[in-house]
Structures are given as structure tokens and as C-alpha cells.
ZARO-988783 format. One record per residue: y, x, z of N, C-alpha, C in turn. Coordinates in steps of 0.2 Angstrom, whole numbers, plus 5000, padded with zeros to 4 digits. Each point is the difference from the previous one (the first is absolute). Example, Ala and Ser with C-alpha at 12.3 -4.5 7.8 and 13.67 -1.06 7.14 Angstrom:
2
497250665039500649965000500650045000500549984996500650045001500549965003
This chain:
111
497649674815499549964998500049984993500749994997500149984993499750064996500150065001499850054995499250015001499749985006499350005000499649954997500449944998499749954997500249994993500450044997500250004993499450024996500049964994499550024995500050074998499450035000500050074998500250055005500149985006500250055005499450045002500250065003499550055002499549975005499350025000499549975004500050025007500550045002500050035007500750035001500150025006500650045003499850075002500350054996499850065002500250025007500549985003500250015007499549975005499849944999499649975004499250015000499850014993499350014999499850074999500450054998499750064998500350065004500749995001500350065004499750015007499949945004499750025006499350045001499750004994499350034999500150084999500650024998500250074999500050045006499650055001500150045005500550065000500649985000500650044999500549985005500250055004500549995005500749974998500250024994500649984997500049934998499449984997499949934998500049955006499650035006500049965006500749995003500450055000500750005002500449954996499950004994500449964995499849935002499449985001499849935001500349985007499950055005500349985007500849994999500350044997500749994999500249934996499649994995500149944996499949945005499550005004499849945005500550005005500350055002500550005005500749974997500150024994500649974997500049934999499449974998499949934999500049965007499750035005500149975007500750005002500450054999500750015002500449944996499949994994500349954996499949935003499349995001499849935003500349995007500050055004500250005007500849985000500350044995500849985000500149934998499649974995500149934998499949965006499450015004499949965006500650005005500250065001500650015005500649964997500150004994500649964997499849935001499449984999499849935001500149985008499950045004500149995007500849995001500450054997500749995001500349944997499749984995500249944997499849935003499550015005499849945003499449974996499750034995499549974996499350015004499950055004499450005004500250025007499649985005500250015007500150085002500450015005500150065002499450045003499549975002499450045002499550004994500250004994499650004994499650075000499450015000499650065000500150044993500650034999500250034994499550054997499850055004499550054997499449974999499749965004499349974999500049964993500649965000500049954994500250044993500450065001500150044994499350034997499650025005499450034998499549944997500049945003499649954997500349984993500650004999500349994993499750054995500050065002499850064995499249994999499749985005499249994999499949944996500449955001499949944996500250014993500550034999500250014993499550054996499850055003499550044997499349964998499849965005499549964999500149954994500549974999500249954995500050044993500350065000500050044994499350024998499650025005499350014998499749944997500149945003499749944997500249994993500750014999500349994993499650054995499950065002499750054996499349984998499749965005499349984998500049944996500549974998500149944996500149935003500250005007500149945003500649974996500049934999500649974996500650005004500650014997500650015002500249945005499849944998500249945004499750005006499450025001499650015006500350055004500250064997500350055004500749985003500449974996500649975003499949955006499549964999499949955005499850045007499650054999499750045005500650045003500450034996500650045003500549955004500149944998500449965004499749985007499349995000499749995006500050065004499950064997500050075004500750005003500649994997500650005002500149955006499749955000500149955006499650035006499450034999499750035005500450065003500350044996500450065003500649975004500349944998500649985003499849955006499449995002499849965005500350035007500249965004500350025007499450045003500250055005499650045004499649955004499450025001499549975005500250035007499949965005500150025007499650065002500150035006499550055002499549985004499849945000499449975004499450034997499550015005499450044999499649954995499650034996499549964996499549975004499849944999499549975003499350014996499550025004499450014997499549955002
């Protein structure tokens, strides 16, 4: 987020904004590989946190890693649109709290 909020930074991210629009198998494969690599790093960090007792053993690692990627991409896009850094940092802290919330039970939703 720091580079996305620096004065004079580029107004968008090639990988997130343009590359997905390219109709090319190699570009799509590159994006899939990059996404998988990011997921693997986040999942490894969450497993390390489980081992260290920082999060519970039933922490939903894959789901939360995916949420972190989605949240970080959204924050980056908002930074590129000019959202103030202070606001983005506050929102990032709140997003981290959401990601680390304990799992909800498997009770059926009430309608």
C-alpha cells in the first residue's frame, strides 16, 4: 500500500487492471501462477501462526488467505484512486481484525 500511496506513483497496476483483459493463454497462466504463489505464502504464514499458538488450530487457512488477497487488492485499487493513506491504513487494520476473527459455528442461518 505504501507504493500505491506515494506521491507520483502510477495510477494503476498492470497485473490487476490490464493483464486480466489480455486474451492470451500465457498471460492467464502467469496470473494464475502468481495468484497461487501469493496464496501459498499466506497459507504458510497462517500455518506458522497456528503452530505458534497465535490463531486457533481450526483456523480456516485457505479461506482466510483468499480473503487477505482480495482485501489487499481492493485497498490497492482504492489507493490508486486517491484514497488518503491514513484512511487506507485504518481500513487495513480493520480488515486484518475481520480476517482473524474466530470461526463461526456451523449453525444454520436463520431466515
